[in-house]
C-alpha positions as CSV (number, residue, x, y, z in Angstrom):
1,M,18.3,-3.6,-9.2
2,A,15.8,-3.3,-6.4
3,D,15.0,-6.0,-3.8
4,A,11.4,-5.0,-3.5
5,C,8.9,-6.9,-5.5
6,F,5.3,-6.1,-4.9
7,E,1.9,-7.1,-6.4
8,P,-0.3,-4.1,-6.4
9,A,-4.1,-4.6,-5.9
10,V,-6.3,-4.5,-9.0
11,I,-9.9,-3.9,-9.9
12,L,-10.7,-7.1,-11.9
13,P,-13.2,-9.8,-11.1
14,G,-11.6,-13.0,-9.9
15,S,-8.3,-11.3,-8.9
16,G,-8.2,-13.2,-5.6
17,H,-5.8,-11.8,-2.9
18,L,-5.0,-8.8,-5.3
19,D,-8.7,-7.6,-5.4
20,L,-8.6,-3.9,-4.3
21,F,-11.9,-4.0,-2.5
22,D,-11.1,-7.1,-0.5
23,L,-7.6,-5.7,0.4
24,A,-9.1,-2.4,1.5
25,E,-11.9,-4.0,3.5
26,G,-9.6,-6.3,5.3
27,A,-7.1,-3.5,6.1
28,W,-9.8,-1.2,7.4
29,N,-11.9,-3.7,9.3
30,E,-9.3,-6.2,10.5
31,M,-6.0,-4.4,10.7
32,G,-7.3,-1.0,11.9
33,L,-6.0,1.0,8.8
34,P,-7.5,4.5,9.0
35,R,-10.3,4.9,6.4
36,H,-8.8,8.0,4.9
37,L,-6.0,5.8,3.5
38,L,-6.6,3.5,0.5
39,P,-4.2,0.5,0.5
40,F,-2.9,-0.7,-2.8
41,V,0.0,-3.1,-1.6
42,E,-0.1,-5.4,1.4
43,D,3.3,-6.6,2.7
44,N,3.0,-8.9,5.7
45,G,0.3,-6.9,7.4
46,D,1.8,-3.6,6.5
47,Y,0.3,-1.4,3.7
48,Y,1.4,1.1,1.1
49,C,-1.6,3.5,0.8
50,L,-2.8,6.6,-1.1
51,N,-4.2,9.5,0.8
52,A,-6.5,12.2,-0.6
53,E,-3.5,14.3,-1.6
54,G,-2.1,11.6,-3.8
55,E,0.8,10.9,-1.5
56,V,1.9,7.3,-0.8
57,I,2.0,6.5,2.9
58,F,3.5,3.5,4.5
59,W,1.3,2.1,7.3
60,S,2.7,-0.5,9.7
61,H,0.5,-2.8,11.9
62,S,3.3,-2.6,14.6
63,G,3.3,1.2,15.1
64,S,3.5,4.5,13.4
65,T,5.9,5.3,10.7
66,H,6.8,8.5,9.0
67,E,7.6,7.0,5.6
68,R,5.8,8.8,2.7
69,W,6.4,9.8,-0.8
70,A,4.9,12.7,-2.7
71,S,3.4,10.6,-5.5
72,L,2.9,7.1,-6.8
73,A,5.7,7.7,-9.3
74,E,8.1,8.8,-6.6
75,W,7.2,5.7,-4.5
76,H,7.7,3.4,-7.4
77,Q,11.1,4.9,-8.3
78,R,12.4,4.9,-4.7
79,V,10.9,1.7,-3.4
80,C,10.6,-0.6,-6.4
81,V,13.4,0.5,-8.6
82,E,16.0,1.8,-6.2
83,G,14.9,-0.5,-3.3
84,Q,15.0,2.3,-0.6
């Protein structure tokens, strides 16, 4: 069983801190996340994001990282299920 437990952003009125639009706006405007990345999970100022090719990219506020997964399904399996 994996250690990672994330709450992904949603597109639903009244979703509070999980609102995709608020999450993305904050990441882009306050944290400096590049606008070509769409964040869908925030983890202590770091973000899991989708790029235009459908890859999941891990973006850290403390520096560059090379963590990426070919798809959302691969990311979910490796990070959420396997905990890698």
